[in-house]
C-alpha positions as CSV (number, residue, x, y, z in Angstrom):
1,M,-14.8,20.0,-14.3
2,D,-11.5,20.6,-16.2
3,T,-10.2,17.3,-17.5
4,S,-7.5,18.2,-19.9
5,F,-5.0,16.3,-17.6
6,L,-6.3,13.3,-19.3
7,K,-5.1,14.1,-22.4
8,E,-1.5,14.7,-21.1
9,L,-1.8,11.5,-19.9
10,N,-2.9,9.9,-22.7
11,L,-6.2,8.8,-21.7
12,H,-9.5,8.9,-24.0
13,P,-13.1,8.2,-23.4
14,K,-12.2,4.4,-24.1
15,N,-8.8,3.0,-23.0
16,E,-7.6,-0.4,-23.5
17,G,-7.0,-2.0,-20.2
18,T,-4.9,-5.0,-21.0
19,W,-1.2,-4.9,-22.3
20,T,1.5,-7.2,-23.1
21,G,4.5,-5.1,-23.6
22,R,3.7,-2.2,-25.7
23,Q,0.8,-3.7,-27.6
24,S,-2.8,-3.1,-26.2
25,L,-5.5,-5.6,-26.4
26,P,-9.0,-4.5,-26.6
27,S,-11.9,-7.0,-25.7
28,D,-15.7,-7.1,-25.9
29,S,-16.3,-6.1,-22.3
30,Y,-15.1,-2.9,-20.4
31,I,-15.3,-1.6,-17.0
32,D,-16.6,2.1,-16.7
33,S,-14.8,4.4,-14.4
34,Y,-17.0,7.1,-12.5
35,S,-15.5,9.8,-10.4
36,P,-16.8,9.8,-7.0
37,V,-16.1,13.6,-7.1
38,D,-18.9,14.4,-9.6
39,G,-20.3,11.1,-10.9
40,A,-18.9,11.6,-14.5
41,L,-17.8,8.8,-16.6
42,I,-14.1,9.3,-16.8
43,G,-13.3,6.5,-19.5
44,S,-13.8,2.7,-20.2
45,V,-11.3,0.2,-19.7
46,S,-11.4,-3.3,-21.4
47,Q,-11.6,-6.3,-19.4
48,T,-9.0,-9.2,-19.7
49,T,-10.0,-12.1,-21.2
50,K,-8.2,-15.5,-20.2
51,E,-6.7,-15.6,-23.8
52,Q,-5.4,-12.1,-23.5
53,Y,-3.9,-12.9,-19.7
54,E,-2.2,-15.9,-21.3
55,A,-0.7,-13.7,-23.9
56,V,0.7,-11.3,-21.0
57,V,2.2,-14.2,-19.4
58,T,3.9,-15.5,-22.4
59,K,5.2,-11.9,-23.0
60,A,6.4,-11.6,-19.5
61,Q,8.4,-14.8,-19.6
62,E,10.2,-13.8,-22.5
63,A,11.0,-10.8,-21.5
64,F,12.3,-12.0,-18.2
65,I,15.0,-14.2,-20.0
66,T,16.4,-10.8,-21.2
67,W,15.9,-8.6,-18.5
68,R,17.4,-10.6,-15.7
69,E,21.0,-10.7,-17.6
70,V,20.9,-6.8,-18.0
71,P,23.0,-5.2,-15.2
72,A,21.4,-4.2,-12.2
73,P,22.7,-0.5,-12.5
74,K,21.2,-0.4,-16.3
75,R,17.9,-1.6,-14.8
76,G,18.2,1.0,-12.5
77,E,18.6,3.6,-15.2
78,I,15.3,2.8,-16.8
79,V,13.6,3.3,-13.4
80,R,15.7,6.8,-13.0
81,L,14.0,7.7,-16.6
82,Y,10.7,6.6,-15.5
83,G,11.0,9.0,-12.1
84,E,12.0,11.9,-14.4
85,A,8.7,11.2,-16.3
86,L,6.7,11.3,-13.2
87,R,8.3,14.8,-12.4
88,K,7.6,16.1,-15.5
89,H,3.7,14.9,-15.4
90,K,3.4,15.2,-11.3
91,D,0.4,17.9,-11.9
92,A,-1.6,15.5,-14.3
93,L,-1.4,12.4,-12.5
94,G,-1.9,13.7,-9.5
95,R,-5.2,15.2,-10.5
96,L,-6.1,11.9,-11.9
97,V,-5.4,10.2,-8.8
98,S,-7.5,13.0,-7.1
99,Y,-10.4,13.0,-9.5
100,E,-10.5,8.9,-10.0
101,M,-10.1,8.1,-6.5
102,G,-11.5,11.0,-4.7
103,K,-8.6,11.8,-2.2
104,S,-7.4,15.4,-2.0
105,L,-5.5,17.0,-4.3
106,Q,-2.7,17.4,-2.2
107,E,-2.7,14.0,-1.2
108,G,-2.8,12.9,-4.9
109,Y,0.3,15.3,-5.5
110,G,2.0,13.4,-2.6
111,E,1.0,10.1,-3.9
112,V,2.7,10.8,-7.3
113,Q,5.6,12.3,-5.0
114,E,6.1,9.1,-3.2
115,M,6.5,7.3,-6.6
116,I,9.5,9.7,-7.3
117,D,11.0,9.3,-4.2
118,L,10.7,5.5,-4.4
119,C,12.3,5.4,-7.8
120,D,15.4,7.4,-6.2
121,L,15.5,4.6,-3.9
122,A,15.4,2.0,-6.4
123,V,18.0,3.5,-8.7
124,G,20.3,3.8,-5.6
125,L,19.3,0.2,-4.7
126,S,20.4,-1.2,-8.2
127,R,24.3,-0.8,-7.0
128,Q,23.7,-2.1,-3.4
129,L,21.9,-6.0,-4.0
130,Y,24.5,-6.9,-1.6
131,G,25.3,-10.7,-0.5
132,L,27.4,-11.9,2.3
133,T,31.0,-13.5,2.4
134,M,31.2,-16.1,4.7
135,Q,33.9,-18.1,6.7
136,S,34.3,-22.1,5.6
137,E,35.0,-24.8,7.8
138,R,37.2,-26.7,5.1
139,P,40.5,-25.3,4.0
140,A,40.9,-23.5,0.6
141,H,37.3,-23.0,0.2
142,R,35.6,-19.5,-0.2
143,M,31.7,-19.3,0.7
144,Y,29.2,-16.5,-0.2
145,E,25.6,-15.8,-0.9
146,Q,24.1,-13.7,-3.7
147,W,20.9,-12.7,-4.7
148,H,19.0,-13.5,-8.1
149,P,15.8,-12.4,-9.7
150,L,12.6,-14.3,-8.7
151,G,11.0,-14.2,-12.2
152,I,7.2,-12.8,-12.6
153,V,6.0,-10.7,-9.9
154,G,2.2,-10.5,-9.7
155,I,1.2,-7.3,-8.3
156,I,-2.4,-6.6,-7.0
157,T,-3.3,-3.0,-5.8
158,A,-6.1,-1.7,-4.0
159,F,-8.1,1.6,-4.8
160,N,-6.9,3.9,-1.9
161,F,-3.3,4.1,-3.3
162,P,-4.2,3.6,-7.0
163,V,-0.2,4.4,-8.0
164,A,2.1,4.5,-5.1
165,V,1.9,0.9,-4.2
166,W,2.2,-0.4,-7.3
167,S,5.6,1.6,-7.5
168,W,6.7,0.2,-4.0
169,N,6.5,-3.0,-5.7
170,S,7.2,-2.6,-9.3
171,M,10.3,-0.2,-9.1
172,I,12.1,-2.4,-6.4
173,A,11.2,-5.5,-8.8
174,L,12.5,-4.1,-11.7
175,V,15.9,-3.2,-10.4
176,C,16.2,-6.8,-8.9
177,G,15.8,-8.0,-12.3
178,D,12.0,-9.1,-12.2
179,V,9.2,-8.4,-14.7
180,C,5.9,-7.2,-13.5
181,I,2.2,-7.9,-14.0
182,W,0.0,-5.4,-12.4
183,K,-3.7,-5.9,-11.6
184,S,-5.1,-2.8,-10.5
185,S,-8.4,-2.2,-8.3
186,E,-11.1,-2.1,-11.2
187,K,-12.4,0.9,-9.2
188,V,-9.4,3.3,-10.4
189,P,-8.3,1.4,-13.7
190,L,-7.3,4.6,-15.6
191,C,-4.7,5.5,-12.9
192,A,-3.1,2.1,-14.1
193,I,-3.4,3.1,-17.7
194,A,-1.7,6.3,-17.1
195,C,1.4,4.8,-15.2
196,Q,1.7,2.2,-18.2
197,N,1.6,4.7,-20.6
198,L,4.5,6.9,-19.0
199,L,6.4,3.7,-18.6
200,H,6.1,2.0,-21.9
201,K,7.1,5.1,-23.6
202,I,10.3,4.8,-21.9
203,L,10.6,0.8,-22.0
204,E,9.9,1.7,-26.1
205,E,12.6,4.4,-26.4
206,N,15.4,2.2,-24.6
207,N,14.6,-1.0,-26.4
208,V,13.5,-2.8,-23.1
209,P,11.7,-6.0,-24.1
210,E,8.0,-6.4,-24.4
211,G,6.4,-7.6,-21.2
212,V,9.0,-6.2,-18.8
213,N,5.6,-4.7,-17.0
214,S,2.4,-5.4,-17.9
215,I,-1.2,-4.7,-16.7
216,I,-4.3,-6.7,-16.5
217,T,-7.6,-5.2,-15.7
218,G,-11.0,-6.7,-14.4
219,D,-12.6,-8.1,-11.2
220,Y,-11.3,-10.8,-8.6
221,K,-11.6,-13.4,-11.4
222,V,-8.8,-11.9,-13.2
223,G,-6.8,-11.7,-10.0
224,E,-7.4,-15.3,-9.3
225,W,-5.6,-16.5,-12.5
226,M,-2.6,-14.9,-11.7
227,T,-2.8,-16.2,-7.8
228,K,-3.2,-19.7,-9.2
229,D,-0.6,-19.5,-11.7
230,K,2.9,-21.3,-11.0
231,R,4.4,-19.2,-13.7
232,V,4.0,-16.1,-11.4
233,A,6.4,-16.8,-8.6
234,L,5.6,-13.8,-6.1
235,I,2.3,-12.2,-5.4
236,S,2.1,-9.0,-3.7
237,A,-1.3,-8.2,-2.8
238,T,-2.7,-5.3,-0.8
239,G,-6.4,-5.2,0.2
240,S,-8.4,-6.4,2.9
241,T,-7.8,-9.2,5.6
242,R,-10.8,-11.2,3.8
243,M,-8.9,-10.8,0.5
244,G,-5.4,-11.5,1.8
245,K,-6.6,-14.8,3.3
246,I,-7.6,-16.0,0.3
247,V,-4.7,-14.9,-1.8
248,G,-2.2,-16.5,0.7
249,A,-4.1,-19.6,0.8
250,T,-4.0,-20.1,-3.0
251,V,-0.4,-19.2,-3.5
252,A,0.8,-21.1,-0.7
253,E,-1.0,-24.2,-1.8
254,R,1.4,-24.1,-5.0
255,L,4.4,-23.1,-2.9
256,G,4.8,-19.9,-4.3
257,K,5.8,-16.9,-2.5
258,S,3.3,-14.1,-1.1
259,L,3.7,-10.7,0.3
260,L,0.5,-9.4,1.9
261,E,-0.4,-5.9,2.8
262,L,-3.7,-6.2,4.8
263,G,-6.1,-4.3,7.3
264,G,-5.1,-1.9,10.1
265,N,-7.0,-0.9,13.2
266,N,-4.5,1.7,13.9
267,A,-4.3,3.4,17.4
268,I,-2.6,6.5,18.8
269,I,-2.0,6.2,22.6
270,V,-2.0,9.9,24.5
271,T,-0.3,9.8,28.0
272,P,-0.9,12.6,30.4
273,T,2.4,14.2,29.4
274,A,1.3,14.3,25.5
275,D,1.6,17.8,23.8
276,L,-2.1,18.1,23.0
277,N,-1.3,20.1,20.0
278,L,0.5,17.2,18.4
279,V,-2.3,15.2,19.4
280,L,-4.7,17.1,17.7
281,I,-3.0,17.1,14.4
282,G,-1.9,13.6,14.1
283,A,-5.3,12.2,15.2
284,V,-7.4,14.4,13.0
285,F,-5.7,14.1,9.7
286,G,-4.7,10.2,10.6
287,A,-8.6,10.0,10.9
288,V,-9.9,12.0,8.1
289,G,-7.4,12.0,5.9
290,T,-8.2,10.0,2.4
291,C,-11.6,10.2,4.1
292,G,-10.3,7.5,6.4
293,Q,-9.5,5.0,3.4
294,R,-5.7,4.4,4.2
295,C,-4.7,1.4,5.6
296,T,-2.7,3.3,8.3
297,S,-5.6,5.6,9.1
298,T,-6.2,6.3,12.8
299,R,-9.2,4.2,13.9
300,R,-8.8,4.4,17.6
301,L,-7.8,7.3,19.9
302,I,-6.6,5.6,23.3
303,V,-6.6,8.3,26.0
304,H,-5.5,8.8,29.7
305,A,-8.3,9.6,32.0
306,D,-6.3,12.8,33.3
307,V,-6.2,14.4,30.0
308,Y,-9.4,12.8,28.6
309,E,-11.8,15.3,29.0
310,E,-9.6,17.9,27.6
311,V,-8.5,15.9,24.5
312,K,-12.7,15.3,23.8
313,A,-13.3,18.9,24.0
314,K,-10.7,19.9,21.8
315,L,-11.2,17.2,19.4
316,I,-14.9,17.9,19.1
317,K,-14.1,21.6,18.1
318,A,-11.3,20.4,15.6
319,Y,-13.9,18.4,13.8
320,G,-16.0,21.5,13.3
321,Q,-13.1,23.0,11.2
322,V,-13.0,20.1,8.8
323,R,-14.0,21.2,5.2
324,I,-15.5,18.7,3.0
325,G,-16.0,18.9,-0.6
326,N,-14.4,18.7,-4.0
327,P,-11.1,17.3,-3.4
328,L,-9.5,19.0,-6.5
329,D,-10.3,22.4,-4.5
330,P,-7.2,23.0,-2.4
331,D,-9.3,24.7,0.4
332,M,-10.9,21.0,1.1
333,H,-9.5,18.7,3.9
334,V,-11.7,15.6,3.0
335,G,-13.3,14.2,-0.3
336,P,-15.8,11.3,-1.0
337,L,-15.5,7.7,0.0
338,I,-14.8,5.9,-3.4
339,D,-18.2,4.7,-4.0
340,T,-21.8,4.0,-2.5
341,M,-20.7,0.8,-1.1
342,A,-18.5,2.3,0.8
343,V,-20.9,4.9,2.1
344,D,-23.3,1.7,2.9
345,N,-20.3,0.1,5.1
346,Y,-19.8,3.5,6.8
347,L,-23.4,4.0,7.7
348,N,-23.9,0.3,9.2
349,A,-20.9,0.7,11.4
350,L,-22.4,3.9,12.9
351,A,-25.5,1.9,13.3
352,A,-23.6,-1.2,14.9
353,A,-21.7,1.3,17.3
354,K,-25.1,2.5,18.5
355,E,-26.5,-0.8,18.8
356,Q,-23.3,-1.9,20.9
357,G,-23.5,1.0,23.3
358,A,-21.0,3.5,21.8
359,K,-21.9,7.4,22.4
360,I,-21.8,9.5,19.0
361,L,-19.7,12.7,19.7
362,V,-19.3,14.2,16.6
363,E,-22.7,13.3,14.2
364,G,-21.9,11.3,11.0
365,G,-24.0,11.1,8.0
366,V,-24.2,11.5,4.2
367,L,-24.1,15.1,2.6
368,S,-26.6,16.0,0.0
369,G,-27.3,19.1,-2.0
370,K,-25.1,21.0,-4.3
371,G,-21.7,19.6,-4.6
372,Y,-22.5,16.3,-3.0
373,E,-24.8,14.6,-5.8
374,T,-22.9,11.5,-5.9
375,G,-24.0,10.4,-2.6
376,C,-20.2,9.7,-1.7
377,Y,-19.4,12.5,0.5
378,V,-19.8,11.8,4.3
379,K,-19.1,13.5,7.6
380,P,-16.1,12.4,9.5
381,C,-17.3,11.6,13.1
382,V,-15.9,10.7,16.5
383,V,-17.4,7.7,18.7
384,E,-16.9,7.4,22.3
385,A,-16.4,3.7,22.7
386,E,-15.0,0.5,24.4
387,N,-12.0,-1.2,22.7
388,H,-13.9,-4.6,23.0
389,M,-17.0,-3.6,21.1
390,P,-17.2,-5.7,18.0
391,I,-17.6,-2.9,15.6
392,V,-14.2,-1.5,17.4
393,Q,-12.3,-4.7,16.8
394,H,-13.3,-4.6,13.0
395,E,-11.7,-2.3,10.3
396,T,-14.2,0.2,8.6
397,F,-12.6,1.9,5.8
398,A,-14.2,5.2,6.6
399,P,-13.6,8.4,8.6
400,I,-14.8,7.0,11.9
401,L,-12.6,7.8,15.1
402,Y,-13.3,5.8,18.1
403,L,-12.3,7.6,21.5
404,I,-11.3,5.0,24.2
405,K,-10.6,5.8,27.7
406,Y,-7.6,4.3,30.0
407,E,-6.4,4.7,33.4
408,G,-3.5,3.6,35.3
409,G,0.1,3.0,33.7
410,V,1.3,3.0,29.7
411,E,1.0,-0.8,30.1
412,N,-2.4,-0.6,30.1
413,A,-3.0,1.5,27.1
414,I,-0.6,-0.9,25.1
415,Q,-2.6,-3.7,26.1
416,L,-5.7,-2.1,24.6
417,Q,-3.9,-1.0,21.4
418,N,-2.5,-4.6,20.7
419,D,-5.9,-6.1,21.7
420,V,-7.3,-6.1,18.2
421,P,-6.8,-8.7,15.3
422,Q,-4.7,-6.2,13.1
423,G,-1.1,-5.0,13.7
424,L,-0.1,-2.3,11.1
425,S,0.6,0.9,12.3
426,S,0.7,2.6,15.9
427,A,1.7,5.6,17.8
428,I,2.1,7.3,21.2
429,M,2.1,10.7,22.0
430,T,4.0,11.5,25.2
431,N,7.0,13.1,26.7
432,N,7.8,10.5,29.0
433,L,10.9,8.9,28.0
434,R,10.2,5.7,29.9
435,D,6.8,5.6,28.4
436,A,8.0,6.0,24.9
437,E,10.8,3.4,25.2
438,R,8.3,0.9,26.9
439,F,6.0,1.3,24.0
440,L,8.9,0.4,21.4
441,S,9.9,-2.3,23.5
442,A,9.6,-6.1,22.9
443,A,6.7,-5.9,25.4
444,G,5.3,-2.7,23.6
445,S,3.3,-2.4,20.3
446,D,2.8,-5.4,18.2
447,C,2.5,-3.5,15.4
448,G,5.0,-3.3,12.3
449,I,4.9,0.4,12.6
450,A,5.4,2.3,15.9
451,N,5.9,5.9,16.2
452,V,6.7,8.4,19.0
453,N,5.1,11.8,18.6
454,I,3.6,11.6,15.2
455,G,0.7,10.1,13.9
456,T,-0.4,6.5,12.6
457,S,-0.9,7.6,8.9
458,G,1.6,7.5,6.2
459,A,5.1,6.2,6.3
460,E,8.6,7.1,4.8
461,I,9.6,5.2,1.6
462,G,12.9,4.4,3.3
463,G,11.7,2.2,6.1
464,A,10.0,-1.1,5.4
465,F,6.3,-0.8,5.6
466,G,4.1,-3.4,6.7
467,G,2.6,-5.1,9.8
468,E,1.6,-8.4,11.7
469,K,-1.1,-10.6,12.6
470,D,-4.0,-9.9,10.3
471,T,-1.9,-7.3,8.5
472,G,-0.1,-10.4,7.0
473,G,3.4,-9.6,7.8
474,G,4.6,-8.5,4.6
475,R,7.2,-5.6,4.0
476,E,7.7,-3.4,1.0
477,S,9.5,-0.3,0.1
478,G,12.6,0.6,2.0
479,S,15.1,-1.1,4.3
480,D,15.7,-4.7,2.9
481,S,12.4,-5.0,1.6
482,W,14.0,-6.0,-1.8
483,K,14.8,-9.3,-0.5
484,A,11.1,-10.3,-1.0
485,Y,11.8,-10.0,-4.9
486,M,14.9,-12.2,-5.2
487,R,15.9,-15.7,-4.4
488,R,18.8,-16.3,-2.2
489,Q,21.6,-18.6,-3.4
490,T,24.6,-19.9,-1.2
491,N,27.7,-20.8,-3.1
492,T,30.9,-22.7,-2.1
493,I,33.9,-22.5,-4.2
494,N,37.2,-25.0,-3.7
495,Y,40.0,-23.6,-5.1
496,S,42.7,-26.8,-3.7
497,T,43.4,-29.7,-5.1
498,Q,41.4,-32.1,-3.0
499,I,37.6,-32.4,-2.1
500,P,37.4,-32.1,1.9
501,L,33.9,-32.8,3.1
502,A,32.1,-30.8,5.6
503,Q,31.8,-31.8,9.2
504,G,35.2,-33.8,8.8
505,I,33.4,-36.9,6.9
506,K,35.9,-39.5,5.0
507,F,34.6,-40.9,1.8
508,D,37.6,-42.4,0.4
509,L,37.1,-44.3,-3.2
């Protein structure tokens, strides 16, 4: 395996994982990062100690005092320069994402491109942090609202998008005047180091204070320090619903702010009028892309009885064409799961589906032999199931697609789609305008994302990303998601020589 891209990203066999500003802090404990692609040890990253965490927070506090006073467009310029660095190193960083996480090379490149696009969005946003002007009920008074930086933003990211989700948060937070502390998944620590190397070179060259963006590395205990820390104004956490409930409760207990992006159990509804070519492409990529390890992966395909058998036959045929192998090979569609624990979850889900009465249409299993020595390569599979089955109600982070039949009107399909705990992404495939509008109405999809004639997987950075119910209710990236990273302030200015009180109250002295 050619790993020359590691040198370009200033990564070496041992890399320090705790940063306070531009200073790297070693420790006595290291996390080894093994690639699920070939099982090789990529590097070792130091695990943050409590003392180091305190140093990181102190530097972040110091940096915030200066950074919040920098004009927003100048903060945007730093983000613009970072976007240029990402363009320059897109190939190397994309290869690292693919190698350390296991997603296809094209998806690795796509994730870095998402970061670049987000930088562009944030640069524009740096000149558009608008407030409102309101009419005062008192004469000679002016009312308006403005937005100020929150302070320290703690970012906890999952392994499946090891760089993009951090950028969704950090680039927006930085132009808003916040400073960031990033706790990445311990399963992909080198991706965080690489992003930090690129960013801190720019910070140093532009005399930006230490601590504007720092990283901490370790298991859930390191994340706990941050979620319990009153000095961290906002915790943005991406991961499982189980994790999110713990983080949300912990942050709420100290009356902090949290932004949660949690589980998804995403469905595509296929109506009788659907273009089946769109259905196949959207469903297959949505289900097998990133080996089913996206929060927006398609988990359920809810198909009308009139086209059910045709869709089933086409789906089985399409799955026979999926190529599984080394994700750095551009001819492969699907790479490995992240680790053997994920493989166990996949196998347990298939066993549970069979026990609950589901029928396997496309067999799954773990691949072995040359090229599959890590034991992390599995077969994407299709399971004929009922929506109410416990395993269907549960999110399994693996390439398992549940095929579900519905009859009657689109309302029945929408009810099935909504009848799960999660509420992230959803889609309908239809050429019936009424069905499409019903799906998008208040009585339609209860998800944060609802698409027509495209799949559930992926999203454009210009729109707010997130979902409802067990997905957590958070919104990141575009639209007005930037408001989560700032505090609102209402201002009233009296430019008269008197002080009239609101609601006509008289208070004479």
